[in-house]
PDB file with SEQRES, HELIX, SHEET and CRYST1 records, atoms N, CA, C and O in Angstrom:
SEQRES   1 A   84  MET ASN ASP HIS ASP SER TYR ALA ASP GLU ALA PRO SER          
SEQRES   2 A   84  PHE LEU SER THR ASN THR LEU ARG SER LEU SER ASN ARG          
SEQRES   3 A   84  ASP PHE ALA ARG LEU GLY ALA ASP HIS VAL ALA TYR LEU          
SEQRES   4 A   84  ARG PRO VAL VAL MET ASN GLY ALA VAL ALA PHE SER ILE          
SEQRES   5 A   84  HIS ALA ALA ASP GLY THR PRO ILE GLY ALA ALA PRO SER          
SEQRES   6 A   84  ALA MET LEU ALA ALA ALA ALA ILE ARG GLN HIS ASP MET          
SEQRES   7 A   84  GLU PRO ALA SER VAL HIS                                      
HELIX    1 AA1 ALA A    8  GLU A   10  5                                   3    
HELIX    2 AA2 SER A   13  LEU A   15  5                                   3    
HELIX    3 AA3 THR A   17  SER A   22  1                                   6    
HELIX    4 AA4 ASN A   25  LEU A   31  1                                   7    
HELIX    5 AA5 ALA A   33  HIS A   35  5                                   3    
HELIX    6 AA6 ALA A   66  GLN A   75  1                                  10    
SHEET    1 AA1 4 PRO A  59  ALA A  63  0                                        
SHEET    2 AA1 4 ALA A  47  ALA A  54 -1                                        
SHEET    3 AA1 4 VAL A  36  MET A  44 -1                                        
SHEET    4 AA1 4 GLU A  79  SER A  82  1                                        
CRYST1    1.000    1.000    1.000  90.00  90.00  90.00 P 1           1          
ATOM      1  N   MET A   1       1.736  19.339 -10.094  1.00  0.00           N  
ATOM      2  CA  MET A   1       1.552  18.141  -9.282  1.00  0.00           C  
ATOM      3  C   MET A   1       0.300  17.418  -9.771  1.00  0.00           C  
ATOM      4  O   MET A   1      -0.720  18.056 -10.031  1.00  0.00           O  
ATOM      5  N   ASN A   2       0.368  16.092  -9.899  1.00  0.00           N  
ATOM      6  CA  ASN A   2      -0.811  15.324 -10.291  1.00  0.00           C  
ATOM      7  C   ASN A   2      -1.181  14.333  -9.196  1.00  0.00           C  
ATOM      8  O   ASN A   2      -0.565  14.323  -8.131  1.00  0.00           O  
ATOM      9  N   ASP A   3      -2.186  13.500  -9.456  1.00  0.00           N  
ATOM     10  CA  ASP A   3      -2.673  12.547  -8.454  1.00  0.00           C  
ATOM     11  C   ASP A   3      -1.598  11.593  -7.960  1.00  0.00           C  
ATOM     12  O   ASP A   3      -1.710  11.053  -6.860  1.00  0.00           O  
ATOM     13  N   HIS A   4      -0.564  11.378  -8.754  1.00  0.00           N  
ATOM     14  CA  HIS A   4       0.453  10.393  -8.400  1.00  0.00           C  
ATOM     15  C   HIS A   4       1.655  11.009  -7.687  1.00  0.00           C  
ATOM     16  O   HIS A   4       2.617  10.302  -7.387  1.00  0.00           O  
ATOM     17  N   ASP A   5       1.617  12.305  -7.412  1.00  0.00           N  
ATOM     18  CA  ASP A   5       2.774  12.983  -6.837  1.00  0.00           C  
ATOM     19  C   ASP A   5       2.706  13.220  -5.334  1.00  0.00           C  
ATOM     20  O   ASP A   5       3.563  13.922  -4.797  1.00  0.00           O  
ATOM     21  N   SER A   6       1.732  12.669  -4.644  1.00  0.00           N  
ATOM     22  CA  SER A   6       1.659  12.884  -3.202  1.00  0.00           C  
ATOM     23  C   SER A   6       2.380  11.756  -2.472  1.00  0.00           C  
ATOM     24  O   SER A   6       2.813  10.784  -3.090  1.00  0.00           O  
ATOM     25  N   TYR A   7       2.505  11.893  -1.152  1.00  0.00           N  
ATOM     26  CA  TYR A   7       3.257  10.940  -0.357  1.00  0.00           C  
ATOM     27  C   TYR A   7       2.352   9.942   0.337  1.00  0.00           C  
ATOM     28  O   TYR A   7       1.154  10.184   0.491  1.00  0.00           O  
ATOM     29  N   ALA A   8       2.924   8.814   0.760  1.00  0.00           N  
ATOM     30  CA  ALA A   8       2.166   7.730   1.388  1.00  0.00           C  
ATOM     31  C   ALA A   8       1.410   8.186   2.620  1.00  0.00           C  
ATOM     32  O   ALA A   8       0.331   7.662   2.895  1.00  0.00           O  
ATOM     33  N   ASP A   9       1.933   9.142   3.370  1.00  0.00           N  
ATOM     34  CA  ASP A   9       1.252   9.566   4.590  1.00  0.00           C  
ATOM     35  C   ASP A   9       0.042  10.447   4.314  1.00  0.00           C  
ATOM     36  O   ASP A   9      -0.615  10.901   5.251  1.00  0.00           O  
ATOM     37  N   GLU A  10      -0.264  10.697   3.043  1.00  0.00           N  
ATOM     38  CA  GLU A  10      -1.433  11.477   2.686  1.00  0.00           C  
ATOM     39  C   GLU A  10      -2.622  10.594   2.330  1.00  0.00           C  
ATOM     40  O   GLU A  10      -3.629  11.105   1.840  1.00  0.00           O  
ATOM     41  N   ALA A  11      -2.539   9.302   2.558  1.00  0.00           N  
ATOM     42  CA  ALA A  11      -3.645   8.399   2.258  1.00  0.00           C  
ATOM     43  C   ALA A  11      -4.855   8.775   3.100  1.00  0.00           C  
ATOM     44  O   ALA A  11      -4.701   9.261   4.220  1.00  0.00           O  
ATOM     45  N   PRO A  12      -6.063   8.555   2.572  1.00  0.00           N  
ATOM     46  CA  PRO A  12      -7.263   8.875   3.340  1.00  0.00           C  
ATOM     47  C   PRO A  12      -7.255   8.180   4.692  1.00  0.00           C  
ATOM     48  O   PRO A  12      -6.686   7.098   4.837  1.00  0.00           O  
ATOM     49  N   SER A  13      -7.883   8.800   5.674  1.00  0.00           N  
ATOM     50  CA  SER A  13      -7.850   8.259   7.037  1.00  0.00           C  
ATOM     51  C   SER A  13      -8.481   6.879   7.140  1.00  0.00           C  
ATOM     52  O   SER A  13      -8.129   6.117   8.040  1.00  0.00           O  
ATOM     53  N   PHE A  14      -9.409   6.532   6.238  1.00  0.00           N  
ATOM     54  CA  PHE A  14     -10.006   5.208   6.320  1.00  0.00           C  
ATOM     55  C   PHE A  14      -9.003   4.107   6.001  1.00  0.00           C  
ATOM     56  O   PHE A  14      -9.317   2.929   6.170  1.00  0.00           O  
ATOM     57  N   LEU A  15      -7.814   4.459   5.548  1.00  0.00           N  
ATOM     58  CA  LEU A  15      -6.784   3.474   5.246  1.00  0.00           C  
ATOM     59  C   LEU A  15      -5.734   3.381   6.345  1.00  0.00           C  
ATOM     60  O   LEU A  15      -4.626   2.904   6.097  1.00  0.00           O  
ATOM     61  N   SER A  16      -6.057   3.824   7.539  1.00  0.00           N  
ATOM     62  CA  SER A  16      -5.094   3.752   8.636  1.00  0.00           C  
ATOM     63  C   SER A  16      -4.754   2.298   8.947  1.00  0.00           C  
ATOM     64  O   SER A  16      -5.515   1.386   8.623  1.00  0.00           O  
ATOM     65  N   THR A  17      -3.618   2.100   9.568  1.00  0.00           N  
ATOM     66  CA  THR A  17      -3.170   0.753   9.918  1.00  0.00           C  
ATOM     67  C   THR A  17      -4.192   0.026  10.770  1.00  0.00           C  
ATOM     68  O   THR A  17      -4.507  -1.134  10.504  1.00  0.00           O  
ATOM     69  N   ASN A  18      -4.712   0.686  11.782  1.00  0.00           N  
ATOM     70  CA  ASN A  18      -5.696   0.036  12.658  1.00  0.00           C  
ATOM     71  C   ASN A  18      -6.960  -0.337  11.902  1.00  0.00           C  
ATOM     72  O   ASN A  18      -7.537  -1.399  12.134  1.00  0.00           O  
ATOM     73  N   THR A  19      -7.389   0.531  11.003  1.00  0.00           N  
ATOM     74  CA  THR A  19      -8.576   0.233  10.212  1.00  0.00           C  
ATOM     75  C   THR A  19      -8.325  -0.967   9.316  1.00  0.00           C  
ATOM     76  O   THR A  19      -9.159  -1.869   9.239  1.00  0.00           O  
ATOM     77  N   LEU A  20      -7.187  -0.988   8.640  1.00  0.00           N  
ATOM     78  CA  LEU A  20      -6.878  -2.112   7.749  1.00  0.00           C  
ATOM     79  C   LEU A  20      -6.849  -3.433   8.499  1.00  0.00           C  
ATOM     80  O   LEU A  20      -7.341  -4.445   8.001  1.00  0.00           O  
ATOM     81  N   ARG A  21      -6.277  -3.424   9.687  1.00  0.00           N  
ATOM     82  CA  ARG A  21      -6.182  -4.660  10.466  1.00  0.00           C  
ATOM     83  C   ARG A  21      -7.553  -5.180  10.890  1.00  0.00           C  
ATOM     84  O   ARG A  21      -7.717  -6.379  11.117  1.00  0.00           O  
ATOM     85  N   SER A  22      -8.525  -4.299  10.996  1.00  0.00           N  
ATOM     86  CA  SER A  22      -9.845  -4.719  11.469  1.00  0.00           C  
ATOM     87  C   SER A  22     -10.791  -5.116  10.341  1.00  0.00           C  
ATOM     88  O   SER A  22     -11.891  -5.601  10.608  1.00  0.00           O  
ATOM     89  N   LEU A  23     -10.390  -4.923   9.097  1.00  0.00           N  
ATOM     90  CA  LEU A  23     -11.276  -5.229   7.977  1.00  0.00           C  
ATOM     91  C   LEU A  23     -11.265  -6.713   7.627  1.00  0.00           C  
ATOM     92  O   LEU A  23     -10.222  -7.367   7.645  1.00  0.00           O  
ATOM     93  N   SER A  24     -12.436  -7.220   7.313  1.00  0.00           N  
ATOM     94  CA  SER A  24     -12.561  -8.605   6.851  1.00  0.00           C  
ATOM     95  C   SER A  24     -12.372  -8.630   5.334  1.00  0.00           C  
ATOM     96  O   SER A  24     -12.313  -7.580   4.695  1.00  0.00           O  
ATOM     97  N   ASN A  25     -12.278  -9.835   4.761  1.00  0.00           N  
ATOM     98  CA  ASN A  25     -12.186  -9.959   3.302  1.00  0.00           C  
ATOM     99  C   ASN A  25     -13.400  -9.318   2.639  1.00  0.00           C  
ATOM    100  O   ASN A  25     -13.285  -8.687   1.588  1.00  0.00           O  
ATOM    101  N   ARG A  26     -14.538  -9.482   3.249  1.00  0.00           N  
ATOM    102  CA  ARG A  26     -15.766  -8.899   2.709  1.00  0.00           C  
ATOM    103  C   ARG A  26     -15.696  -7.368   2.740  1.00  0.00           C  
ATOM    104  O   ARG A  26     -16.122  -6.698   1.799  1.00  0.00           O  
ATOM    105  N   ASP A  27     -15.153  -6.828   3.835  1.00  0.00           N  
ATOM    106  CA  ASP A  27     -14.991  -5.372   3.930  1.00  0.00           C  
ATOM    107  C   ASP A  27     -14.088  -4.853   2.814  1.00  0.00           C  
ATOM    108  O   ASP A  27     -14.394  -3.839   2.186  1.00  0.00           O  
ATOM    109  N   PHE A  28     -12.966  -5.551   2.563  1.00  0.00           N  
ATOM    110  CA  PHE A  28     -12.070  -5.137   1.489  1.00  0.00           C  
ATOM    111  C   PHE A  28     -12.797  -5.158   0.147  1.00  0.00           C  
ATOM    112  O   PHE A  28     -12.624  -4.253  -0.669  1.00  0.00           O  
ATOM    113  N   ALA A  29     -13.600  -6.176  -0.081  1.00  0.00           N  
ATOM    114  CA  ALA A  29     -14.341  -6.262  -1.336  1.00  0.00           C  
ATOM    115  C   ALA A  29     -15.276  -5.065  -1.482  1.00  0.00           C  
ATOM    116  O   ALA A  29     -15.405  -4.500  -2.568  1.00  0.00           O  
ATOM    117  N   ARG A  30     -15.921  -4.685  -0.393  1.00  0.00           N  
ATOM    118  CA  ARG A  30     -16.821  -3.525  -0.434  1.00  0.00           C  
ATOM    119  C   ARG A  30     -16.065  -2.236  -0.730  1.00  0.00           C  
ATOM    120  O   ARG A  30     -16.586  -1.352  -1.410  1.00  0.00           O  
ATOM    121  N   LEU A  31     -14.855  -2.126  -0.231  1.00  0.00           N  
ATOM    122  CA  LEU A  31     -14.047  -0.926  -0.470  1.00  0.00           C  
ATOM    123  C   LEU A  31     -13.467  -0.890  -1.875  1.00  0.00           C  
ATOM    124  O   LEU A  31     -13.025   0.161  -2.340  1.00  0.00           O  
ATOM    125  N   GLY A  32     -13.467  -2.010  -2.541  1.00  0.00           N  
ATOM    126  CA  GLY A  32     -12.825  -2.099  -3.838  1.00  0.00           C  
ATOM    127  C   GLY A  32     -11.384  -2.514  -3.667  1.00  0.00           C  
ATOM    128  O   GLY A  32     -10.470  -1.754  -3.986  1.00  0.00           O  
ATOM    129  N   ALA A  33     -11.174  -3.720  -3.162  1.00  0.00           N  
ATOM    130  CA  ALA A  33      -9.834  -4.203  -2.828  1.00  0.00           C  
ATOM    131  C   ALA A  33      -8.863  -4.086  -3.991  1.00  0.00           C  
ATOM    132  O   ALA A  33      -7.653  -3.993  -3.781  1.00  0.00           O  
ATOM    133  N   ASP A  34      -9.372  -4.090  -5.199  1.00  0.00           N  
ATOM    134  CA  ASP A  34      -8.470  -3.954  -6.340  1.00  0.00           C  
ATOM    135  C   ASP A  34      -7.968  -2.520  -6.498  1.00  0.00           C  
ATOM    136  O   ASP A  34      -7.193  -2.231  -7.410  1.00  0.00           O  
ATOM    137  N   HIS A  35      -8.406  -1.622  -5.613  1.00  0.00           N  
ATOM    138  CA  HIS A  35      -7.954  -0.232  -5.656  1.00  0.00           C  
ATOM    139  C   HIS A  35      -7.078   0.137  -4.464  1.00  0.00           C  
ATOM    140  O   HIS A  35      -6.663   1.288  -4.328  1.00  0.00           O  
ATOM    141  N   VAL A  36      -6.795  -0.839  -3.599  1.00  0.00           N  
ATOM    142  CA  VAL A  36      -5.986  -0.586  -2.409  1.00  0.00           C  
ATOM    143  C   VAL A  36      -4.801  -1.545  -2.403  1.00  0.00           C  
ATOM    144  O   VAL A  36      -4.966  -2.741  -2.646  1.00  0.00           O  
ATOM    145  N   ALA A  37      -3.622  -1.029  -2.128  1.00  0.00           N  
ATOM    146  CA  ALA A  37      -2.440  -1.875  -1.948  1.00  0.00           C  
ATOM    147  C   ALA A  37      -1.709  -1.349  -0.720  1.00  0.00           C  
ATOM    148  O   ALA A  37      -1.803  -0.167  -0.387  1.00  0.00           O  
ATOM    149  N   TYR A  38      -0.989  -2.228  -0.059  1.00  0.00           N  
ATOM    150  CA  TYR A  38      -0.243  -1.769   1.105  1.00  0.00           C  
ATOM    151  C   TYR A  38       1.227  -2.069   0.936  1.00  0.00           C  
ATOM    152  O   TYR A  38       1.622  -2.976   0.203  1.00  0.00           O  
ATOM    153  N   LEU A  39       2.025  -1.286   1.629  1.00  0.00           N  
ATOM    154  CA  LEU A  39       3.460  -1.507   1.599  1.00  0.00           C  
ATOM    155  C   LEU A  39       3.930  -1.830   2.999  1.00  0.00           C  
ATOM    156  O   LEU A  39       3.380  -1.356   3.993  1.00  0.00           O  
ATOM    157  N   ARG A  40       4.957  -2.645   3.046  1.00  0.00           N  
ATOM    158  CA  ARG A  40       5.493  -3.115   4.324  1.00  0.00           C  
ATOM    159  C   ARG A  40       7.013  -3.133   4.235  1.00  0.00           C  
ATOM    160  O   ARG A  40       7.573  -3.595   3.241  1.00  0.00           O  
ATOM    161  N   PRO A  41       7.685  -2.629   5.273  1.00  0.00           N  
ATOM    162  CA  PRO A  41       9.153  -2.693   5.250  1.00  0.00           C  
ATOM    163  C   PRO A  41       9.633  -4.137   5.379  1.00  0.00           C  
ATOM    164  O   PRO A  41       9.100  -4.915   6.171  1.00  0.00           O  
ATOM    165  N   VAL A  42      10.643  -4.480   4.589  1.00  0.00           N  
ATOM    166  CA  VAL A  42      11.239  -5.820   4.610  1.00  0.00           C  
ATOM    167  C   VAL A  42      12.751  -5.672   4.435  1.00  0.00           C  
ATOM    168  O   VAL A  42      13.237  -4.596   4.084  1.00  0.00           O  
ATOM    169  N   VAL A  43      13.480  -6.739   4.676  1.00  0.00           N  
ATOM    170  CA  VAL A  43      14.916  -6.756   4.405  1.00  0.00           C  
ATOM    171  C   VAL A  43      15.136  -7.668   3.205  1.00  0.00           C  
ATOM    172  O   VAL A  43      14.763  -8.841   3.224  1.00  0.00           O  
ATOM    173  N   MET A  44      15.745  -7.113   2.164  1.00  0.00           N  
ATOM    174  CA  MET A  44      16.039  -7.878   0.948  1.00  0.00           C  
ATOM    175  C   MET A  44      17.528  -7.734   0.662  1.00  0.00           C  
ATOM    176  O   MET A  44      18.035  -6.622   0.513  1.00  0.00           O  
ATOM    177  N   ASN A  45      18.218  -8.852   0.587  1.00  0.00           N  
ATOM    178  CA  ASN A  45      19.660  -8.845   0.327  1.00  0.00           C  
ATOM    179  C   ASN A  45      20.410  -7.942   1.310  1.00  0.00           C  
ATOM    180  O   ASN A  45      21.353  -7.246   0.933  1.00  0.00           O  
ATOM    181  N   GLY A  46      19.979  -7.962   2.568  1.00  0.00           N  
ATOM    182  CA  GLY A  46      20.648  -7.202   3.605  1.00  0.00           C  
ATOM    183  C   GLY A  46      20.301  -5.724   3.670  1.00  0.00           C  
ATOM    184  O   GLY A  46      20.861  -4.999   4.491  1.00  0.00           O  
ATOM    185  N   ALA A  47      19.392  -5.265   2.826  1.00  0.00           N  
ATOM    186  CA  ALA A  47      19.010  -3.848   2.814  1.00  0.00           C  
ATOM    187  C   ALA A  47      17.509  -3.708   3.052  1.00  0.00           C  
ATOM    188  O   ALA A  47      16.726  -4.584   2.683  1.00  0.00           O  
ATOM    189  N   VAL A  48      17.122  -2.604   3.667  1.00  0.00           N  
ATOM    190  CA  VAL A  48      15.698  -2.345   3.879  1.00  0.00           C  
ATOM    191  C   VAL A  48      15.060  -1.980   2.547  1.00  0.00           C  
ATOM    192  O   VAL A  48      15.594  -1.164   1.796  1.00  0.00           O  
ATOM    193  N   ALA A  49      13.924  -2.583   2.263  1.00  0.00           N  
ATOM    194  CA  ALA A  49      13.140  -2.298   1.066  1.00  0.00           C  
ATOM    195  C   ALA A  49      11.674  -2.309   1.487  1.00  0.00           C  
ATOM    196  O   ALA A  49      11.365  -2.505   2.663  1.00  0.00           O  
ATOM    197  N   PHE A  50      10.780  -2.103   0.541  1.00  0.00           N  
ATOM    198  CA  PHE A  50       9.354  -2.100   0.842  1.00  0.00           C  
ATOM    199  C   PHE A  50       8.633  -3.023  -0.121  1.00  0.00           C  
ATOM    200  O   PHE A  50       8.659  -2.820  -1.335  1.00  0.00           O  
ATOM    201  N   SER A  51       7.986  -4.048   0.437  1.00  0.00           N  
ATOM    202  CA  SER A  51       7.208  -4.955  -0.391  1.00  0.00           C  
ATOM    203  C   SER A  51       5.829  -4.345  -0.598  1.00  0.00           C  
ATOM    204  O   SER A  51       5.298  -3.662   0.278  1.00  0.00           O  
ATOM    205  N   ILE A  52       5.267  -4.599  -1.757  1.00  0.00           N  
ATOM    206  CA  ILE A  52       3.952  -4.084  -2.125  1.00  0.00           C  
ATOM    207  C   ILE A  52       3.016  -5.276  -2.243  1.00  0.00           C  
ATOM    208  O   ILE A  52       3.328  -6.264  -2.908  1.00  0.00           O  
ATOM    209  N   HIS A  53       1.866  -5.172  -1.590  1.00  0.00           N  
ATOM    210  CA  HIS A  53       0.899  -6.263  -1.569  1.00  0.00           C  
ATOM    211  C   HIS A  53      -0.478  -5.761  -1.957  1.00  0.00           C  
ATOM    212  O   HIS A  53      -0.863  -4.644  -1.609  1.00  0.00           O  
ATOM    213  N   ALA A  54      -1.223  -6.595  -2.683  1.00  0.00           N  
ATOM    214  CA  ALA A  54      -2.631  -6.303  -2.932  1.00  0.00           C  
ATOM    215  C   ALA A  54      -3.358  -6.356  -1.598  1.00  0.00           C  
ATOM    216  O   ALA A  54      -2.839  -6.915  -0.632  1.00  0.00           O  
ATOM    217  N   ALA A  55      -4.534  -5.791  -1.534  1.00  0.00           N  
ATOM    218  CA  ALA A  55      -5.289  -5.742  -0.282  1.00  0.00           C  
ATOM    219  C   ALA A  55      -5.519  -7.126   0.311  1.00  0.00           C  
ATOM    220  O   ALA A  55      -5.669  -7.258   1.526  1.00  0.00           O  
ATOM    221  N   ASP A  56      -5.548  -8.156  -0.528  1.00  0.00           N  
ATOM    222  CA  ASP A  56      -5.761  -9.517  -0.016  1.00  0.00           C  
ATOM    223  C   ASP A  56      -4.471 -10.183   0.449  1.00  0.00           C  
ATOM    224  O   ASP A  56      -4.488 -11.346   0.853  1.00  0.00           O  
ATOM    225  N   GLY A  57      -3.340  -9.452   0.395  1.00  0.00           N  
ATOM    226  CA  GLY A  57      -2.065  -9.991   0.856  1.00  0.00           C  
ATOM    227  C   GLY A  57      -1.170 -10.542  -0.236  1.00  0.00           C  
ATOM    228  O   GLY A  57      -0.021 -10.892   0.035  1.00  0.00           O  
ATOM    229  N   THR A  58      -1.658 -10.628  -1.456  1.00  0.00           N  
ATOM    230  CA  THR A  58      -0.864 -11.143  -2.567  1.00  0.00           C  
ATOM    231  C   THR A  58       0.299 -10.194  -2.865  1.00  0.00           C  
ATOM    232  O   THR A  58       0.071  -9.011  -3.117  1.00  0.00           O  
ATOM    233  N   PRO A  59       1.555 -10.694  -2.840  1.00  0.00           N  
ATOM    234  CA  PRO A  59       2.690  -9.826  -3.174  1.00  0.00           C  
ATOM    235  C   PRO A  59       2.621  -9.409  -4.643  1.00  0.00           C  
ATOM    236  O   PRO A  59       2.424 -10.248  -5.522  1.00  0.00           O  
ATOM    237  N   ILE A  60       2.782  -8.119  -4.905  1.00  0.00           N  
ATOM    238  CA  ILE A  60       2.707  -7.645  -6.290  1.00  0.00           C  
ATOM    239  C   ILE A  60       3.923  -6.825  -6.710  1.00  0.00           C  
ATOM    240  O   ILE A  60       4.013  -6.403  -7.863  1.00  0.00           O  
ATOM    241  N   GLY A  61       4.864  -6.593  -5.787  1.00  0.00           N  
ATOM    242  CA  GLY A  61       6.052  -5.843  -6.171  1.00  0.00           C  
ATOM    243  C   GLY A  61       6.899  -5.469  -4.981  1.00  0.00           C  
ATOM    244  O   GLY A  61       6.600  -5.835  -3.844  1.00  0.00           O  
ATOM    245  N   ALA A  62       7.968  -4.731  -5.256  1.00  0.00           N  
ATOM    246  CA  ALA A  62       8.866  -4.243  -4.208  1.00  0.00           C  
ATOM    247  C   ALA A  62       9.548  -2.984  -4.722  1.00  0.00           C  
ATOM    248  O   ALA A  62       9.654  -2.757  -5.927  1.00  0.00           O  
ATOM    249  N   ALA A  63      10.007  -2.173  -3.779  1.00  0.00           N  
ATOM    250  CA  ALA A  63      10.713  -0.942  -4.134  1.00  0.00           C  
ATOM    251  C   ALA A  63      11.756  -0.650  -3.056  1.00  0.00           C  
ATOM    252  O   ALA A  63      11.618  -1.110  -1.923  1.00  0.00           O  
ATOM    253  N   PRO A  64      12.797   0.111  -3.399  1.00  0.00           N  
ATOM    254  CA  PRO A  64      13.852   0.397  -2.425  1.00  0.00           C  
ATOM    255  C   PRO A  64      13.463   1.434  -1.371  1.00  0.00           C  
ATOM    256  O   PRO A  64      14.167   1.577  -0.371  1.00  0.00           O  
ATOM    257  N   SER A  65      12.357   2.161  -1.569  1.00  0.00           N  
ATOM    258  CA  SER A  65      11.935   3.153  -0.571  1.00  0.00           C  
ATOM    259  C   SER A  65      10.412   3.191  -0.497  1.00  0.00           C  
ATOM    260  O   SER A  65       9.721   2.772  -1.426  1.00  0.00           O  
ATOM    261  N   ALA A  66       9.903   3.700   0.619  1.00  0.00           N  
ATOM    262  CA  ALA A  66       8.452   3.828   0.789  1.00  0.00           C  
ATOM    263  C   ALA A  66       7.881   4.799  -0.240  1.00  0.00           C  
ATOM    264  O   ALA A  66       6.786   4.585  -0.762  1.00  0.00           O  
ATOM    265  N   MET A  67       8.617   5.854  -0.526  1.00  0.00           N  
ATOM    266  CA  MET A  67       8.133   6.834  -1.491  1.00  0.00           C  
ATOM    267  C   MET A  67       7.988   6.218  -2.882  1.00  0.00           C  
ATOM    268  O   MET A  67       6.996   6.461  -3.569  1.00  0.00           O  
ATOM    269  N   LEU A  68       8.970   5.426  -3.294  1.00  0.00           N  
ATOM    270  CA  LEU A  68       8.883   4.772  -4.603  1.00  0.00           C  
ATOM    271  C   LEU A  68       7.793   3.708  -4.621  1.00  0.00           C  
ATOM    272  O   LEU A  68       7.107   3.543  -5.630  1.00  0.00           O  
ATOM    273  N   ALA A  69       7.627   2.986  -3.519  1.00  0.00           N  
ATOM    274  CA  ALA A  69       6.565   1.977  -3.446  1.00  0.00           C  
ATOM    275  C   ALA A  69       5.200   2.644  -3.571  1.00  0.00           C  
ATOM    276  O   ALA A  69       4.341   2.164  -4.311  1.00  0.00           O  
ATOM    277  N   ALA A  70       4.995   3.745  -2.855  1.00  0.00           N  
ATOM    278  CA  ALA A  70       3.724   4.466  -2.928  1.00  0.00           C  
ATOM    279  C   ALA A  70       3.488   5.015  -4.332  1.00  0.00           C  
ATOM    280  O   ALA A  70       2.365   4.977  -4.835  1.00  0.00           O  
ATOM    281  N   ALA A  71       4.536   5.523  -4.962  1.00  0.00           N  
ATOM    282  CA  ALA A  71       4.404   6.037  -6.327  1.00  0.00           C  
ATOM    283  C   ALA A  71       4.021   4.922  -7.294  1.00  0.00           C  
ATOM    284  O   ALA A  71       3.184   5.124  -8.173  1.00  0.00           O  
ATOM    285  N   ALA A  72       4.629   3.749  -7.137  1.00  0.00           N  
ATOM    286  CA  ALA A  72       4.302   2.610  -8.004  1.00  0.00           C  
ATOM    287  C   ALA A  72       2.846   2.196  -7.822  1.00  0.00           C  
ATOM    288  O   ALA A  72       2.156   1.884  -8.792  1.00  0.00           O  
ATOM    289  N   ILE A  73       2.389   2.195  -6.588  1.00  0.00           N  
ATOM    290  CA  ILE A  73       0.993   1.845  -6.314  1.00  0.00           C  
ATOM    291  C   ILE A  73       0.067   2.845  -6.999  1.00  0.00           C  
ATOM    292  O   ILE A  73      -0.898   2.454  -7.656  1.00  0.00           O  
ATOM    293  N   ARG A  74       0.360   4.131  -6.847  1.00  0.00           N  
ATOM    294  CA  ARG A  74      -0.488   5.166  -7.455  1.00  0.00           C  
ATOM    295  C   ARG A  74      -0.455   5.106  -8.984  1.00  0.00           C  
ATOM    296  O   ARG A  74      -1.462   5.380  -9.636  1.00  0.00           O  
ATOM    297  N   GLN A  75       0.698   4.749  -9.555  1.00  0.00           N  
ATOM    298  CA  GLN A  75       0.793   4.647 -11.012  1.00  0.00           C  
ATOM    299  C   GLN A  75      -0.119   3.562 -11.555  1.00  0.00           C  
ATOM    300  O   GLN A  75      -0.469   3.564 -12.736  1.00  0.00           O  
ATOM    301  N   HIS A  76      -0.500   2.639 -10.689  1.00  0.00           N  
ATOM    302  CA  HIS A  76      -1.415   1.574 -11.098  1.00  0.00           C  
ATOM    303  C   HIS A  76      -2.837   1.858 -10.616  1.00  0.00           C  
ATOM    304  O   HIS A  76      -3.649   0.948 -10.448  1.00  0.00           O  
ATOM    305  N   ASP A  77      -3.115   3.147 -10.397  1.00  0.00           N  
ATOM    306  CA  ASP A  77      -4.451   3.613 -10.005  1.00  0.00           C  
ATOM    307  C   ASP A  77      -4.978   2.947  -8.751  1.00  0.00           C  
ATOM    308  O   ASP A  77      -6.165   2.640  -8.642  1.00  0.00           O  
ATOM    309  N   MET A  78      -4.076   2.727  -7.805  1.00  0.00           N  
ATOM    310  CA  MET A  78      -4.457   2.170  -6.513  1.00  0.00           C  
ATOM    311  C   MET A  78      -4.073   3.174  -5.434  1.00  0.00           C  
ATOM    312  O   MET A  78      -3.284   4.086  -5.683  1.00  0.00           O  
ATOM    313  N   GLU A  79      -4.624   3.011  -4.246  1.00  0.00           N  
ATOM    314  CA  GLU A  79      -4.320   3.889  -3.119  1.00  0.00           C  
ATOM    315  C   GLU A  79      -3.397   3.151  -2.160  1.00  0.00           C  
ATOM    316  O   GLU A  79      -3.718   2.035  -1.750  1.00  0.00           O  
ATOM    317  N   PRO A  80      -2.253   3.740  -1.785  1.00  0.00           N  
ATOM    318  CA  PRO A  80      -1.323   3.063  -0.878  1.00  0.00           C  
ATOM    319  C   PRO A  80      -1.741   3.172   0.585  1.00  0.00           C  
ATOM    320  O   PRO A  80      -2.319   4.168   1.020  1.00  0.00           O  
ATOM    321  N   ALA A  81      -1.431   2.127   1.318  1.00  0.00           N  
ATOM    322  CA  ALA A  81      -1.621   2.112   2.769  1.00  0.00           C  
ATOM    323  C   ALA A  81      -0.378   1.480   3.372  1.00  0.00           C  
ATOM    324  O   ALA A  81       0.170   0.530   2.813  1.00  0.00           O  
ATOM    325  N   SER A  82       0.064   1.992   4.493  1.00  0.00           N  
ATOM    326  CA  SER A  82       1.256   1.469   5.152  1.00  0.00           C  
ATOM    327  C   SER A  82       0.857   0.563   6.302  1.00  0.00           C  
ATOM    328  O   SER A  82       0.004   0.921   7.115  1.00  0.00           O  
ATOM    329  N   VAL A  83       1.467  -0.599   6.371  1.00  0.00           N  
ATOM    330  CA  VAL A  83       1.206  -1.545   7.456  1.00  0.00           C  
ATOM    331  C   VAL A  83       2.538  -1.868   8.099  1.00  0.00           C  
ATOM    332  O   VAL A  83       3.470  -2.281   7.409  1.00  0.00           O  
ATOM    333  N   HIS A  84       2.651  -1.688   9.423  1.00  0.00           N  
ATOM    334  CA  HIS A  84       3.894  -2.030  10.104  1.00  0.00           C  
ATOM    335  C   HIS A  84       3.612  -2.967  11.221  1.00  0.00           C  
ATOM    336  O   HIS A  84       4.531  -3.381  11.927  1.00  0.00           O  
TER     337      HIS A  84                                                      
END                                                                             
């Protein structure tokens, strides 16, 4: 198992949904916003998928499952966070 083989629910506690919602743009910059991405469930072509966004909200990708979205985020040396 390597750094990229864990699941989205294993993200550090500082990346909880409530914490993310309370952070300002400045807070994200201090955390290293270029190292955090979040995934959100969406409906694409009638099916549930997961959109991937940079910490500032910029869409950067999508995946058919949360596990694949989290893996894609980790492959780009970022830490995934789930926002619902």
